Structure formats: structure tokens, C-alpha cells
C-alpha positions in Angstrom: -87.1 -26.3 -28.1 -88.5 -24.6 -31.2 -87.8 -21.1 -32.5 -90.9 -19.9 -34.5 -89.3 -16.7 -35.8 -85.8 -16.7 -37.3 -84.1 -15.1 -40.3 -81.7 -18.0 -40.9 -81.9 -18.3 -44.6 -79.1 -16.6 -46.5 -79.6 -14.0 -49.3 -83.3 -13.6 -48.9 -83.6 -10.6 -46.6 -81.6 -8.7 -44.0 -80.4 -12.0 -42.4 -77.2 -13.8 -43.3 -75.6 -13.2 -46.6 -73.8 -16.6 -47.0 -74.5 -20.2 -46.3 -71.5 -20.2 -44.0 -73.2 -17.6 -41.9 -76.5 -19.5 -41.9 -74.6 -22.6 -40.7 -73.0 -20.5 -37.9 -76.5 -19.5 -36.8 -77.5 -23.2 -36.9 -74.6 -24.1 -34.7 -75.5 -21.3 -32.2 -79.1 -22.5 -32.2 -78.0 -26.0 -31.2 -75.8 -24.7 -28.5 -78.8 -22.7 -27.1 -80.9 -25.9 -27.0 -83.0 -25.5 -30.2 -84.0 -28.6 -32.1 -86.2 -26.9 -34.7 -86.3 -23.5 -36.4 -89.1 -22.1 -38.5 -87.4 -19.9 -41.1 -89.3 -16.7 -41.5 -87.9 -14.4 -44.2 -89.6 -11.1 -44.7 -92.5 -10.9 -47.2 -93.5 -7.5 -48.5 -91.2 -5.5 -46.2 -89.3 -3.0 -48.2 -87.9 -4.8 -51.3 -88.3 -8.3 -49.8 -90.8 -10.5 -51.6 -89.8 -14.2 -50.9 -92.7 -16.3 -52.1 -93.3 -19.6 -50.5 -91.8 -21.8 -53.3 -88.5 -19.9 -53.1 -88.5 -20.1 -49.3 -89.1 -23.9 -49.5 -86.2 -24.3 -51.9 -83.8 -22.4 -49.6 -85.0 -24.4 -46.6 -84.3 -27.7 -48.4 -80.8 -26.5 -49.3 -80.0 -25.4 -45.8 -81.3 -28.6 -44.2 -79.0 -30.5 -46.6 -76.0 -28.4 -45.6 -76.8 -28.8 -41.9 -77.0 -32.6 -42.4 -73.7 -32.6 -44.4 -72.0 -30.7 -41.5 -73.1 -33.3 -39.0 -75.5 -31.0 -37.1 -78.9 -32.0 -35.6 -81.3 -29.2 -36.4 -84.4 -29.2 -38.6 -85.4 -26.0 -40.4 -89.1 -25.5 -41.5 -90.8 -23.3 -44.0 -92.4 -20.0 -42.8 -92.6 -16.3 -43.6 -92.9 -13.1 -41.6 -95.7 -11.6 -43.6 -96.1 -7.8 -43.6 -99.7 -6.9 -42.9 -101.6 -6.4 -46.2 -105.1 -7.0 -47.6 -104.3 -10.0 -49.8 -103.0 -12.4 -47.1 -105.8 -14.9 -47.4 -105.5 -15.0 -51.2 -101.8 -15.6 -50.9 -102.2 -18.4 -48.4 -104.8 -20.1 -50.7 -102.8 -19.8 -53.9 -99.5 -20.9 -52.3 -97.6 -17.7 -52.5 -97.6 -17.2 -48.7 -96.5 -19.7 -46.1 -98.0 -20.3 -42.6 -95.6 -21.4 -39.9 -94.4 -24.9 -40.8 -97.6 -25.6 -42.7 -99.8 -25.1 -39.7 -102.8 -22.9 -39.1 -100.6 -20.3 -37.6 -99.5 -17.3 -39.7 -96.8 -14.9 -38.5 -97.9 -11.3 -39.3 -95.8 -8.2 -38.9 -97.4 -4.8 -38.2 -95.9 -1.5 -39.5 -93.6 -0.2 -36.8 -95.5 3.0 -36.1 -99.2 2.1 -36.4 -101.9 -0.6 -36.8 -103.9 -0.2 -40.0 -107.6 0.2 -39.6 -108.4 -2.9 -41.6 -106.5 -5.2 -39.2 -109.5 -6.3 -37.1 -111.5 -7.3 -40.2 -108.5 -9.1 -41.8 -107.9 -11.1 -38.6 -111.5 -12.1 -38.4 -111.5 -13.2 -42.1 -108.3 -15.1 -41.5 -109.8 -17.0 -38.6 -113.0 -17.7 -40.7 -110.6 -19.2 -43.3 -109.1 -21.5 -40.7 -105.9 -19.6 -39.8 -104.7 -18.0 -36.6 -102.8 -14.7 -36.8 -99.7 -14.6 -34.7 -98.6 -11.0 -34.2 -94.8 -10.7 -34.5 -93.0 -8.6 -31.8 -95.9 -6.4 -30.7 -93.7 -4.9 -28.1 -92.0 -3.0 -30.8 -95.1 -1.5 -32.4 -95.4 2.2 -31.4 -99.2 2.1 -31.0 -99.0 -0.9 -28.7 -96.2 0.7 -26.7 -98.4 3.7 -26.1 -101.6 1.7 -25.6 -101.0 -2.0 -24.7 -104.8 -2.4 -24.5 -104.7 -2.7 -28.3 -103.0 -6.0 -28.1 -105.6 -7.1 -25.5 -108.3 -6.4 -28.0 -106.6 -8.6 -30.7 -106.0 -11.5 -28.2 -109.6 -11.2 -27.0 -110.7 -11.8 -30.6 -108.5 -14.9 -31.2 -105.1 -13.6 -32.2 -101.8 -14.7 -30.6 -98.6 -12.8 -30.0 -94.9 -13.5 -30.2 -92.4 -11.6 -28.1 -88.7 -11.3 -28.9 -86.3 -12.6 -26.3 -83.8 -9.8 -26.8 -86.6 -7.1 -26.2 -86.4 -8.2 -22.6 -82.7 -7.2 -22.5 -83.4 -3.8 -23.9 -82.0 -4.6 -27.4 -84.7 -2.5 -29.0 -84.8 0.3 -26.5 -86.3 1.2 -23.1 -89.8 1.6 -24.4 -89.9 -1.8 -26.1 -88.5 -3.4 -23.0 -91.1 -1.7 -20.8 -93.8 -2.8 -23.3 -92.5 -6.4 -23.1 -92.9 -6.3 -19.3 -96.4 -5.0 -19.4 -97.5 -7.6 -22.0 -95.9 -10.5 -20.1 -97.4 -9.3 -16.8 -100.9 -9.4 -18.4 -100.1 -12.8 -20.1 -100.8 -11.3 -23.6 -97.8 -13.2 -25.0 -98.0 -16.8 -26.3 -94.6 -17.3 -27.9 -91.0 -16.3 -27.2 -88.8 -16.3 -30.3 -85.3 -15.0 -31.2 -86.1 -13.1 -34.4 -82.4 -13.7 -35.0 -80.6 -12.4 -38.1 -77.0 -13.4 -37.3 -74.8 -14.7 -34.5 -73.6 -11.3 -33.1 -75.8 -8.3 -33.7 -79.1 -10.2 -33.5 -78.2 -13.7 -32.3 -80.2 -16.7 -31.1 -78.9 -16.3 -27.5 -81.7 -16.6 -24.9 -80.6 -18.8 -22.0 -79.5 -16.0 -19.6 -82.6 -14.0 -20.4 -84.8 -17.1 -19.7 -83.2 -17.7 -16.3 -84.0 -14.1 -15.2 -87.5 -14.4 -16.7 -88.3 -17.6 -14.7 -87.4 -15.8 -11.5 -89.8 -12.9 -12.3 -92.9 -14.6 -13.8 -92.4 -18.2 -12.8 -91.6 -21.4 -14.6 -95.2 -22.3 -15.5 -95.8 -19.4 -17.8 -92.3 -19.6 -19.3 -92.8 -23.3 -20.1 -96.2 -22.4 -21.7 -94.4 -19.9 -23.9 -91.7 -22.3 -24.9 -94.0 -25.2 -25.4 -96.2 -23.5 -27.8 -93.5 -23.7 -30.5 -94.0 -27.5 -30.4 -97.8 -27.0 -30.6 -97.2 -25.0 -33.9 -95.2 -27.8 -35.4 -97.9 -30.3 -34.5 -100.6 -27.9 -35.6 -102.3 -28.2 -32.2 -104.8 -25.7 -30.9 -103.2 -23.0 -28.7 -105.4 -21.3 -26.1 -104.7 -17.9 -24.7 -104.8 -18.4 -20.9 -105.6 -16.1 -18.0 -104.8 -12.9 -19.9 -105.9 -9.5 -18.5 -106.4 -6.0 -19.8 -103.3 -3.8 -19.0 -103.8 -1.0 -16.6 -101.9 2.3 -16.3 -99.5 0.5 -13.9 -96.0 -0.1 -15.3 -93.9 -3.2 -14.5 -90.2 -3.6 -14.5 -89.1 -7.2 -14.5 -85.4 -6.9 -15.1 
């Protein structure tokens, strides 16, 4: 199983502060069944910059430490890119990283809104050969209030990544309810941990997955899990059977 969104690299953002803490996250990932992690430190969120060459260097160091400690886990280069107007230029000049060198780019919206230039930027990204993957849309205030906004982006070729712990209410009742609505309408294409440590924001997901299978069925859950492998292989991922959310509200857990 592959985690496409994880803050496992130490001393780059609000994730672990030491290599020891990163290795503890790696051990937890293995116990949870992960074979690969795409490291996605923040880029342009607050004071975090983290250009691709620096991320690649830290990934190489962590992979070496993981190997030296006898663990079987592979970490890949990525970023969680804060939405801004120069994303295409950054990808072209090597400052920004897609997910594991694929066509897929993990993009984070501001928490409270969606900038007006987003639609044009996503169109331009796709014309340049990339696919925008919206990080944790269930935590964006505008999508919480109007989930049809995510439907619009998916209809125009974007994909979306939900955080496992949102389904457990980790980010509040509104985010949990938003998660349920997005899943019910199959507007989600990835599940990821967005882990930052082993306690406060861990890689734990097995119990959540068991409950999720009972609610939405194994086929959709396997689709969500399997798309991580499709990213590593740079395969085309199709959004399937998605629908526009209605005013009805769903409570899965």
C-alpha cells in the first residue's frame, strides 16, 4: 500500500524534528501495511519553502537510514504545494516536485477559500501534462459549505485526496461530514494519512478502513487504495461514477 501524502521528512516543516522521529514514523507505516511513502513537505505554506533538490536530498538520507535499520520501506520525492500562480514554471525549472516524478501534483488550497484563478491554473496544468490532486478538500471551508465546488473541479479533470483521520473526526465535525458527502458522491480518488508524527497525526488507518468498507463497500475502497500504486507507475487515473452532491447529508460513522 502506498501513502501519497505524508510529512515524514525531519526538519523541513511541521513534521518530525529528528531522524529518530522519522524512523519511528517509518516503523509505524510498515506496521500499518505501507510499502511506499511519498514524502510531501509543505512548499509555500507559511515560512516553509522546501525546493525539490532539498527534498530529494532528505529523501535519499532517510531511505539510507531506513535501510540501515533493517526496515523495508521506500520513500519517494514529492511536495504539498500551496496553490500559487507559478506552479507550472516551478515544475518546469525543477523547483517543484510532482508526486514521485509522475504527472500528479499535490496542491493545497488555502483553508478558508478557493482563489478565483484556480480553474484557469488547473486547466493550464493539464495542458502542460500534469494532473492536479487537491489535498484534503474536506478541510477547505468553501468546499465544506458547498461540496459542489469539488464536483466542478473533478468534472474538469482534477482529482482529490481525502485524509484517513478526517473520517474519525480528527479535524472536527464539519470536516467529517464533508468527508462523508464527498465519498458518497465518489468525488475522492485517494486516501492518505497526511501524517506528521506517530501520536498526534499518525499513519494509523486500519480501523478506519474496516469501518469504511462496511459503509461504502470494498470495491470503492480498493479503488482509493490502488490509485497510490497508479501514481508510482504514472498510470492514468480515471474519476469513476462521481455525482454532484445534493443537499442531503450522509453520516457514515
